[in-house]
C-alpha positions in Angstrom: 95.5 98.9 108.6 98.1 98.6 111.3 100.3 96.5 109.0 100.5 99.4 106.6 101.3 101.9 109.3 104.0 99.6 110.8 105.5 99.0 107.4 105.7 102.7 106.6 107.3 103.5 109.9 109.9 100.7 109.3 110.9 102.0 105.9 111.0 105.7 106.8 114.3 105.3 108.7 116.1 103.6 105.9 118.6 105.2 103.6 118.2 105.3 99.8 120.6 102.5 99.3 118.9 100.3 101.9 115.5 101.0 100.3 116.8 100.0 96.9 118.3 96.8 98.3 115.0 96.0 100.0 113.2 96.7 96.8 115.4 94.2 94.9 114.9 91.5 97.6 111.2 92.0 97.6 111.0 91.7 93.8 113.0 88.5 93.9 110.6 87.1 96.6 107.7 88.1 94.4 109.1 86.2 91.4 109.7 83.1 93.6 106.2 83.3 95.0 104.6 83.7 91.6 106.6 80.8 90.2 105.7 78.6 93.2 102.0 79.5 92.7 102.2 78.6 89.0 103.5 75.2 89.8 101.1 74.4 92.7 98.6 76.7 94.3 99.9 78.5 97.4 98.2 78.0 100.7 97.6 81.8 101.0 97.5 83.4 97.5 96.8 86.8 99.1 100.5 86.9 100.1 101.3 87.7 96.5 99.0 90.7 96.6 100.3 92.0 99.9 103.9 91.7 98.7 103.0 93.6 95.5 101.6 96.4 97.7 104.7 96.4 99.9 106.9 96.7 96.8 104.8 99.7 95.7 105.2 101.3 99.1 109.0 100.9 99.0 109.1 102.3 95.4 107.1 105.3 96.7 109.6 105.8 99.5 112.5 105.6 97.1 111.0 108.3 94.9 110.4 110.5 97.9 114.0 110.1 99.0 115.3 110.9 95.5 113.1 114.0 95.4 114.6 115.2 98.7 118.2 114.8 97.5 
């Protein structure tokens, strides 16, 4: 649970442009992880799930910032 709280605190201070850049980076990392997992199983396949959740949290923060503006 603390990872979620720490992650939310770290993205709250970012601007909209920074959030969108982070979103694109995370999506690219997810594609690479999924590709690597398709070739040979990852040591920790749960990392894919946690990255997907992080992407969803960033997307939520982006939508909140857009609603404020």
